[in-house]
N, C-alpha and C positions, 0 to 999 in steps of 0.2 A: 504494500500500500504506500503510495507516495504521500509526501507531506504537502500541506496546503498553506498558503498565506492568508491571514485574516483579511487583508485589504481586498482580496479577490472574492471573499465570501464573508461579509461583515456580520458575523453572529456575535451576540453579546454574552451568551451563556454557554460555557463549555464544561466538560466533565473530566476529572482526573480519575483514570481507571487503572486497575492492575489486571491485565488480561490473563495472566497465569499466576495462581496463588503461590506456587513454589519458587518463582523468580522475583528478584528485586528489580523489576522492570515496570515502568508506568508510561501511560500515554495520555495526552491531552487531546480529546476528541469531541466531535459532535456527530452523532450517528456513525456513519462509516468514514467520515472525513477526519484525518489525523493532522494535527497542527504541530505537535512536538512530542518528544519522548525523553524519558529520564531512565538511564540504565546504570544502576549502582553496581560497578564492576567488582568492588570488594565489599564484603559483608559489613564492614564498619562505615562504609560510605566515604572513604578517603579518596577514592578515585571514581569519578562519575563521567559518563558520556551523555551530553545533551544533543539532540538532533532536531533540526527545524528544516523548513524548505530552503532557508537561506544558507545554512552551514551546519557543520558538526563541530561541537566544542567539547573540551574536557575541563573538568573541575577537579582540583586537588585540594583537599582539606588538610590544614596543618595547624600546629599549635595545640596546646592542651588547656592552659589556663586562660589564654587569650586566643581562641580559635579564629582562623581566617581562611578564606578560600581564594584560590587563584583561578582565573578563567583564561583559557586560551583556545584559539581555533585549533581543531584537530590537526596534528602533525606540525604545528608551529612550535618554535622553541621559546618565543617571547610571550610573556603574559599580556593578554588583552586588557585585563582589569584585575583588581584585588579588592576584596571586601572583608571587613571584620565581621565575623559571624556572631551577631548579638541578638539572640532570640528572646531575650528578656526586654529589649528596648527597641532600638532602631539600627538596622544594618544599611549601609549606603554603598553605592557602586556608581562609577562613572563609565558610561558606554557611549562611544562616538560623540564625546563632548557634552553629553547630557547626564546630569546627576539624578539618581533615583534613590528613594529610601524605602526600605521594606520594614513595615511596622505593624504592631497590633492595632487594628482599625476599630474594632468593637469588641471589648472584653466580654460583654454579656452574651454575644452571639458567636464567640470564638471566631471572629473574622480577622484576617490579616490582609494587608494591601501593599501594593507598590504605589508610591506617591511621586509626582513629578516635583520639580524645583519650586513650584507655586503651591505645594502641599495639596494638590488635587489628586484624587485617586485615579489611577490608570487601570489597575487590575485588582480585584478583590477575591479572596479565597475563603471558602468555608469547608473545613474538613469534616468528613464522616468516616464511619468504619463499617459501612453496610456492604458486605460481600465484596465484589470486585470494584464497586464505586468507592473512591477514596476522597472525593470532594467535588465541589462545584466552583467554577471559576467564572467571575463576571468581569467583562471588559467594558470600560467606559466608552460610550459612543463617540466621545471626543478624542479617543486615542488611536483611531485607525490610521492616522497619518504617521504614526510612530514606527520607524523601521526596526526598533528593538523589541517589538511587542511579543513575538513568539519566544524569543530568548528570555525575556523577563518572565513570561508565564512559566517556562521550564525551570528557570533559576529559583523563582519563588516556591514552586512545587518542591524542588530539592530542599530548600531551607525548611519547609514544613515537614517533609519526610524525615529530615535530621532531627527536628524537634520531637516528632513522634517516637523515633528510635531512642532518643535520650530519656524521654518520659518512661518508656517501657523498661529501660535499663535501671532507672532509679527505683521503679516499683519492684524490680527483681532483687535489688539490694536490700530492700526493707524486710 
């Protein structure tokens, strides 16, 4: 199945799904249309491949007390961007000269979001744990001009999957 661009099919509600329960692989879809995928290549999530219609990327997670991620296009040796992974507050990243913040958007509804430099939401996430459905992703109608949209959707999904894994690990230690 090929990846699609949101600008070609401007849908505002997408799903984060886990097609196979045994694999750490996720897709962002609407029906049969796939917009991005997140493939956790190592169980701890330290190396991840994100794929979109525009490109393939790798994420490497580093640091223990101050975790951060590096993002690079697949097979490139230089980092495209770096972001401190702050899932208790706000994580920021700069892509193509644009600064984005990933933050808790609505505490009561467990919603997270990417905000632009004007603090307007671009993408909202609401996680679930119902079978293969892992969450709902809402894209702002004003964001379809954004060339980083599919990458941001995948990157935010990765951040939330990391948060979910960390919460599971904490519960196992109790």
